[in-house]
N, C-alpha and C positions, 0 to 999 in steps of 0.2 A: 366067919369068912363068907359062908354061903349067903348070909343076910346082906353083907356088903355088896357082893356081886349081884344079888337079886335086886338090891336097891338101885345100883347103877343101871342094870338092865331095864328096870321100870322107868327110871328117869329118861333114858335114851328113847324108849318106846313112846313116851308122852311128849317129847319135844319134836320140833320140826327138824328131822335129821338132815334133809337136803339143805336147809338154811345153814346149819352148822358146817356141813361139808363145803359148800360154796364160799362161805365166809372165811373159813380157815384156808381154803385154796387160794383165795384172793390175797390173804396175808402172806402166804408162802411165796406166791408169785411176786408180790411186791418186794419181799426180802431178796429174792433172786435178782431183781432189777437193781436194787440198792447195792447188792454185792458187785454188780458190774460197774456201778457208779464209783465205788470206792477206789477204782484204779486211778481216778483223777485226784485222789486225796480225800481224806476224811474217813470217819468211822461211823457207819450208820446202822449196819445190820444188827449188831448186838443190842443196841439201845432199842431198836424197833421191835425185835423179837421179845425182849424183856417186857417192854410196855404191852405188847400184844398178849403175852402169857398172863400178865397181871389183869389185863382187860378181860380176857376170856374167863379167867377164874372168877372175877367179880360178876361177869355176865351170867355164869352158872348160878351163883348165889341169888342174883336178881331174878332169874327165871323161876326159882323155887318159891319166891314170895309172890303172893297174889297181887296183881297189878292194881286191884281195887284198894288194897291195903296201902300200897305205895301212894296212890293218888289221894287217899284220905289225908295224908300229911303234906298236901300241896303247899301249905303255908310255910312249912319248914324249908321246903325246896325254894320257895320265893325269897325267904330271908337269907338262905345260903347264897342264892344268886346275887343279891344285893351286896352281901359281904365280899363275894368274889370280885364283883365290879369295883368295890371300894378298895380292895387290895391292889388293883392295878393303878388307881389314882395315887395310892400311898407309896407303893413299892415298884411301880411299873418300869419296864425297861424296853429298849429296842434291840432286837437280835439282828445278827448279820444277815443281810439280804432283804430286810424289810424296812419300811419307812413309817411304821406305826408303833405306838407304845401299848402293846397288848399282852406282854409277858411279865411274869415275876420270876425272880431267881430263887431257886431252892438250894438247900445244902448240897454240897458235892458238885457244884457247878452245873446242876440241872436247871432247866427252865420249864415253866408251866404256863399254858395259855388258858386262863379262866373261862373265856367265851366258849371254848369247846365243851366244857362241862355244863355251862349254863344252857347250851343247846338242848342237852338231854333233859335238864330240869324244866326248860321251857315247854318241851313237848308234853310233859306230864301235867304241868300247871295249865297249859292252854287246853289240853284235852279235858281236864276236870272242869274248866270254865265252860267249854262247849257242852259238856254233859249236863252241867247244872242248868244251863239255859234251855236245853232240849227237854229235860225232865219237868221244868217249870213252865214249859210251853211259851217261852219268851224269845226263842231263837230268831223268829221272823220279825221281831220289832226293831225299829230304828235305834232305840236306846240300847238294846242288846248288842247291835253291831258296833255302836260307838264304844261300848265297854271293851269289846274284843279288840278293836283298833287301838284303844288306849293301852290294853294289856301288851299288845305287840310293839307299840311305839316306845315303851319304856326301855327294853333292852336295845332296840334299834338305835334310839337316840344316844344312849350311853356309849355304845360301841362306836358310833360315828364320831363322838367327841374324842374317843381314844385313838381314832384314825384308822380303825380296821373296817373299812367300808365293805370289804368282801364278805366278812362274817355278818355284817348288818344286813346285807342283801339276802343271805341265806335265811336269816330269821324272818325276813319279809316273805320269802317264798314258803317257808314252813307254815306261817300263819295263814297265808292266802290259800294254800292247798287244803289245810285242815278245815278252814271255814267253808270252802267249796264242797268238800266231801261231807261236811256236816249238814249241808242243805241250806246254807245262807242264800237268800234269794238273789237271782241274777242281776236285778236292778242295782243292787249295792256294788257289785263288781263293775258294772257299767259306769256308775257314778265315780267309783275309784279310778277307773281307767281314764275317764274324762278329766278328773282332777289332776292325774299325773301328766296328761297331755298338755293341759293348760299351764301346769307348773314347770314344764321343761325349761323355759327361759330362766326362771328363778333358780332351778337346779343347776343349769349350765353356768350362769353368771355369778351366783351367790354361794351356793353350797359347794360346788366343785372348785378345786384349786387348779392352778396351772398344770400340775402333773396329771391330774385326772383328765383334763381336756386334751393334753398332749397324747395321752395313751389312746384316747378315742380317735384323734386325728391321725395317729400313726397307722391305723387300719386303712386309711384312704390316701396315705402319702406314698405316691408311686414314683416320686422324682429322685429317690435314693437317700434323702436326708434321714428318713426313719431307720435306715439300715445301720446307722452309727449312733443312734440315740434311743428313743422310746420303742422303736420297732425292732431293735437289734435282737432281743431275746426270741421274739416270735419268728423272725427271719431264720435265725440259726436252728430253731426247733423244726421248722418246716423242711429245711435242707436235710437235717438229720433223719427225719421220717422218710423223706423221698429217697435218700441214699440207701435205705434199707431194702428197698424193692419189695418183692413178694415174701421172701423168707429171711431176710436180714443177713448180717455177717456172722451171726452165731452169738450166743450169750457170752458176754465178757470179751467180745472180739471187735465191737464197733470202735473205730479209731477216733471218731468225733467225741464219743462218750469218754473214752480214755484220756483225751486231751482237754476235756471240760469246755468244749465249744459253747454249749448251751448253759447260760448262767442259771443257777438254782435247779439243775436237772434232777437233783435228788428230791426236790420238793414239789413245787407246782408243775414242773415240766417233766415229770417222770415218764409220762406217756411218750415223749420223744425218744427215751431210752429203749422202750419196747419197740418203737418203730425202727430204730437203727439196728439194734441187736437181733430182733426177731421178725422184722419186716411187717408187711400187711397182716400176715397170719397172727403175729404176736399182738398187734393192736386189736385185731378182731377178737382174739381170745380175752383180752382185757374187757372189752365191751360186752362180750357174751357172758362173762362171769358176773359183771355188775348188773347187767340186764336181768339175769336169772335171779339174783338176790332181790332185786326190786320186785319182780313178779311174785316170788315166794312171800315177800312181805305183804304184797297186795292180796294174795290168797288168804293169808292169816287175818287180814283186815275184814275181808268179805265173810269169813267163817266165824268171826268174833261173836260171842254170846250176847254182847251188848254194845251200845254206842261208845262207851268209854274205851273199851279195848280196841275197837275199830279206829277211833280217833288217834290213839297212841300209835298204832301201826301206820296210819296214814302220815303222821308226823315224822316218823322215822323214814318212811318212803320218800316224803318230800325233801328231807335233808339230804339223803343219798342221791336222789335223782337230780336235784338242782345243782349239787356240787359236781356231779359227774358231767352234766350237760355244760355247765359254765366252764369247768376246767378243760374239757376237750375243746370247747369253742375257743378258749384262750390259746391253747397249744397249737391249734391249726390256723390261727389268725383270723377267726370269724368274730371273736369278741375281744374287747380290750383286756389287758392284764390287770386283774384286781385282787390277786392273792388268794385264790380258792384252791384248796388241795384236792387231789383225787382220792376218794375214800378207799381205804385199805392199802393203797399203793404208795402214796406220797410219804416221805420221811417226816416224822413228827410223833413223838411219844404220846403227847397229850391227845392228839387227834386219833391215833390208833386205839388208845384205851377207851376213849369216849364213844367211838364207833362201836366197839365191842359192847359197851354198856347199853347202847341203843338196841343192839341185837338181842341182848338179854331181856330187854323190855318186851320185844316182839315174842320171844320164847315164853315169857311169863303169860302173855295173852294166850298163846297156843296151849301151854300146859294146863292152865286153869280152866280153859274152855273144855278140855277133855274131861277134867274132873267133874265139872258141872254137868256135862252130858251124861256121864255115868250115873250121877245122882238123880237126874231127871228120869232116866230109864227105870231105876229101881223104885223111885217114887210113884211112877205111873203104874208099875206092876202091883205095888202094894195097894193103890187105890182101886185097881180092878179086882183084887182079891176081896177087899172090903165090900165092894158092890155085889 
């Protein structure tokens, strides 16, 4: 028994305790907001907590495995990613409240969104790709940048075909931020930016459909038409947040939440529930928790023993930061609605589990950095004794 408690103690000491604390706090806070949403019908809390428990359990297991060992089998993760994508084309379905075929049905009436798990796999495979190019001193070459863009465009294109452009955008930002932090030269980002600017007409007229264009136009539609169509969800969301004032009506007391005024308030628009029930302070607490998690991940990236560990951390940071910024922008009407969930808070078992998995990757970097540091210290001492 002493060995068990000693092992648990050693594990806790070697991990980023604050990251665990704030991640679990975000999960609990999200569950409380979902409990408030259940007044309008539906059952979300049990599924969310079960998925989170499974996610954190797997995260602990991931954290105990050296991230270098995980990255060594990047090709297995790549194959699994393609199989997951293929499963959507073979067995894909559209769930209520969405307009894309990005889910597959599991036994027991459960649904699973493969792209969420592929995000975690992509972070590892892209980090390995960057690490390989850095070690072979080819990261600064044009050909290397082309291979990185090709690596990123594969999942982006597949997910776009499935209709989940929100997830495709997150993959884009993950790749972009990981390339930037790896030291890819600025001229390539400028070229990419110019290419995007030139391609806007093609994007607007060819790639986007009428619904995409209407969602963007709804942000500028001030004549009232948007209030009953594409802008309705955002309008109701802003009203709910504004009605909460500084401190809100109290958890589980917001009448708009109870009556379900905001469509999909348990999912993409969970931030509006925090605004109505807990007011400005409740919204501020959501942002503070997520910001702290991102800062802690950044700290682990900076302290990583090597580039591979840093790239993995930056990938997780990019995923959480981009989802947070886009989701909040959607909810308060600054960005069009594109189906991006708020990490840790939005309802969704697949998303909850996979975010936990990504936290496990960061903890793996933290844990095995500590182990290596201790080895370096003992090695240095032995060398001094020999001298």
